[in-house]
Backbone as CSV, one residue per row, in Angstrom:
resi,resn,N_x,N_y,N_z,CA_x,CA_y,CA_z,C_x,C_y,C_z
1,MET,21.630,-10.280,16.151,20.603,-9.373,15.484,19.812,-10.025,14.584
2,ILE,20.234,-11.001,13.851,19.334,-11.574,12.770,18.374,-12.374,13.435
3,LYS,18.438,-13.079,14.524,17.405,-13.725,15.285,16.285,-12.782,15.795
4,LYS,16.659,-11.660,16.303,15.880,-10.546,16.690,14.992,-10.044,15.538
5,ILE,15.535,-9.836,14.421,15.048,-9.393,13.171,14.068,-10.406,12.671
6,ASP,14.362,-11.673,12.567,13.384,-12.763,12.127,12.359,-12.861,13.171
7,GLY,12.426,-12.703,14.333,11.465,-12.763,15.419,10.358,-11.637,15.219
8,VAL,10.830,-10.284,14.850,9.956,-9.334,14.595,9.125,-9.706,13.416
9,LEU,9.818,-10.157,12.470,9.018,-10.410,11.150,7.995,-11.487,11.311
10,ASP,8.318,-12.460,12.192,7.453,-13.546,12.367,6.238,-13.143,13.392
11,ARG,6.481,-12.082,14.352,5.471,-11.511,15.343,4.490,-10.708,14.595
12,VAL,4.837,-9.809,13.724,3.911,-8.873,13.138,3.041,-9.601,12.196
13,MET,1.880,-9.579,12.429,0.789,-10.291,11.422,-0.111,-9.343,10.840
14,GLU,-0.310,-9.692,9.488,-1.414,-9.099,8.750,-2.694,-9.567,9.254
15,PRO,-3.470,-8.500,9.654,-4.824,-9.055,10.262,-5.708,-9.593,9.394
16,GLU,-5.878,-9.321,8.042,-6.807,-10.033,7.211,-6.555,-11.496,6.802
17,SER,-5.241,-11.646,6.671,-4.695,-13.072,6.403,-4.449,-13.937,7.633
18,ASN,-3.985,-13.171,8.697,-3.500,-13.747,9.891,-2.176,-14.406,9.491
19,LEU,-1.232,-13.836,8.561,-0.088,-14.432,8.236,0.842,-13.430,8.601
20,SER,2.160,-13.863,8.993,3.170,-12.874,9.397,3.873,-12.151,8.139
21,ILE,4.466,-11.000,8.614,5.165,-10.195,7.507,6.248,-11.097,6.775
22,ALA,6.852,-12.051,7.558,7.772,-12.912,7.063,7.114,-13.918,6.003
23,GLN,5.976,-14.573,6.381,5.320,-15.385,5.582,4.837,-14.650,4.175
24,LEU,4.424,-13.480,4.302,4.051,-12.741,3.175,5.065,-12.162,2.398
25,GLY,6.313,-12.103,2.853,7.393,-11.588,2.024,7.345,-10.191,1.778
26,LEU,6.635,-9.325,2.704,6.536,-7.881,2.418,7.638,-7.060,2.626
27,VAL,8.693,-7.477,3.490,9.913,-6.806,3.643,10.967,-7.427,2.703
28,LYS,11.539,-6.553,1.830,12.272,-6.921,0.681,13.674,-7.155,1.274
29,LYS,14.221,-6.182,2.128,15.502,-6.218,2.779,15.555,-5.179,3.947
30,LEU,16.480,-5.474,4.755,16.785,-4.442,5.774,18.456,-4.164,5.595
31,ARG,18.601,-2.885,6.113,20.009,-2.381,6.067,20.363,-1.694,7.371
32,TYR,21.366,-2.285,7.949,21.869,-1.626,9.404,23.088,-0.806,8.929
33,VAL,22.999,0.585,9.272,24.007,1.495,9.189,24.660,1.858,10.747
34,GLU,25.782,1.096,11.088,26.029,1.198,12.305,26.468,2.545,12.821
35,ASN,27.180,3.361,12.049,27.606,4.640,12.386,26.442,5.656,12.625
36,LYS,25.542,5.290,12.017,24.202,6.177,12.162,23.239,5.472,13.287
37,LYS,23.427,4.294,13.615,22.554,3.551,14.594,21.224,3.650,14.019
38,THR,21.054,3.234,12.609,19.912,3.210,11.943,19.702,1.861,11.261
39,LEU,18.467,1.465,11.363,17.919,0.193,10.711,17.084,0.612,9.507
40,TYR,17.237,0.451,8.342,16.380,0.804,7.205,15.617,-0.287,6.807
41,ILE,14.356,-0.160,6.659,13.424,-1.269,6.218,12.952,-0.909,4.686
42,PHE,13.439,-1.802,3.765,12.793,-1.873,2.591,11.567,-2.780,2.297
43,THR,10.495,-2.324,1.841,9.437,-3.079,1.679,9.035,-3.319,0.189
44,ARG,8.567,-4.460,-0.031,8.026,-4.849,-1.503,6.836,-3.933,-1.949
45,ASP,6.868,-3.386,-2.988,5.869,-2.664,-3.540,4.695,-3.383,-4.194
46,PRO,3.583,-3.792,-3.345,2.421,-4.534,-3.901,2.039,-4.058,-5.186
47,THR,1.381,-4.727,-5.962,0.810,-4.427,-7.196,-0.457,-3.556,-6.824
48,ALA,-0.623,-2.522,-7.598,-1.542,-1.466,-7.445,-3.070,-2.080,-7.311
49,PRO,-3.728,-1.786,-6.155,-4.884,-2.382,-6.045,-5.965,-1.578,-6.743
50,PRO,-7.188,-2.037,-7.060,-8.150,-1.349,-7.750,-8.600,0.025,-7.080
51,ALA,-9.002,0.943,-7.763,-9.218,2.259,-7.077,-10.037,2.282,-5.768
52,CYS,-11.139,1.332,-5.947,-12.096,1.286,-4.720,-11.261,0.746,-3.507
53,CYS,-10.252,0.071,-3.664,-9.403,-0.616,-2.506,-8.211,0.156,-2.059
54,THR,-7.786,1.272,-2.798,-6.662,1.988,-2.401,-6.538,2.483,-1.100
55,ILE,-7.863,3.034,-0.498,-7.682,3.600,0.864,-7.590,2.567,1.819
56,ILE,-8.194,1.332,1.590,-8.176,0.327,2.576,-6.733,-0.173,2.491
57,ALA,-6.278,-0.379,1.341,-4.740,-0.792,1.356,-3.815,0.058,1.959
58,LYS,-4.016,1.305,1.817,-3.062,2.317,2.488,-3.312,2.177,3.802
59,LEU,-4.506,2.286,4.418,-4.476,2.157,5.761,-3.911,0.804,6.532
60,LEU,-4.071,-0.262,5.793,-3.466,-1.373,6.204,-1.851,-1.486,6.174
61,GLN,-1.405,-0.921,5.190,0.049,-0.702,4.936,0.496,0.261,6.106
62,THR,-0.162,1.244,6.546,0.124,2.207,7.544,0.211,1.566,9.026
63,THR,-0.951,0.679,9.112,-1.022,-0.174,10.349,0.152,-1.143,10.475
64,LEU,0.405,-1.884,9.460,1.540,-2.809,9.507,2.907,-2.142,9.744
65,SER,3.119,-0.985,8.978,4.425,-0.186,9.242,4.520,0.253,10.550
66,GLU,3.304,0.656,11.175,3.562,1.218,12.707,3.825,-0.057,13.609
67,LYS,3.249,-1.186,13.455,3.414,-2.397,14.156,4.926,-2.835,13.933
68,LEU,5.486,-2.791,12.737,6.764,-3.226,12.458,7.887,-2.193,13.266
69,ILE,7.528,-0.853,13.284,8.477,-0.047,13.987,8.313,-0.235,15.525
70,GLN,7.193,-0.466,16.092,6.834,-0.711,17.515,7.795,-1.834,17.820
71,GLU,7.794,-2.977,17.033,8.321,-4.266,17.356,9.878,-4.146,17.323
72,PHE,10.307,-3.490,16.185,11.706,-3.263,15.994,12.242,-2.325,17.185
73,GLN,11.502,-1.394,17.606,12.026,-0.494,18.570,12.009,-1.255,19.927
74,ILE,11.277,-2.265,20.201,11.430,-3.005,21.503,12.582,-3.834,21.343
75,GLU,12.859,-4.436,20.290,14.133,-5.357,20.150,15.444,-4.530,19.994
76,PHE,15.299,-3.381,19.398,16.555,-2.461,19.218,16.253,-1.126,19.677
77,PRO,16.147,-0.874,21.020,15.910,0.447,21.469,16.836,1.498,21.226
78,ASP,18.002,1.221,20.826,19.021,2.214,20.635,19.228,2.564,19.165
79,LEU,18.402,2.116,18.378,18.466,2.266,16.854,17.245,3.093,16.410
80,THR,17.557,3.964,15.358,16.447,4.548,14.636,16.039,3.650,13.509
81,ILE,14.624,3.566,13.331,14.058,2.636,12.498,13.414,3.580,11.313
82,GLU,13.824,3.249,10.159,13.138,4.000,8.968,12.721,3.154,7.918
83,PHE,11.619,3.540,7.248,11.108,2.904,5.944,11.838,3.666,4.834
84,VAL,12.074,2.779,3.820,12.760,3.398,2.592,11.834,3.071,1.423
């Protein structure tokens, strides 16, 4: 399971910097709850961007979250994936 998780974090790229989620350290921790078959993703809260960039930052965060969910669902089709 750890190798699959590491693979997902290495595959999902932030489009502006072309760095992986793992390289950027955007995921703080993951928690697997076996009886619920759920993988919880805890992300780092980036420092607040200037007001002019808030919309762009939110769109980028949403895109990365969607990509992470897609990749985790490919690797772990039997699990529910949730952001915390």
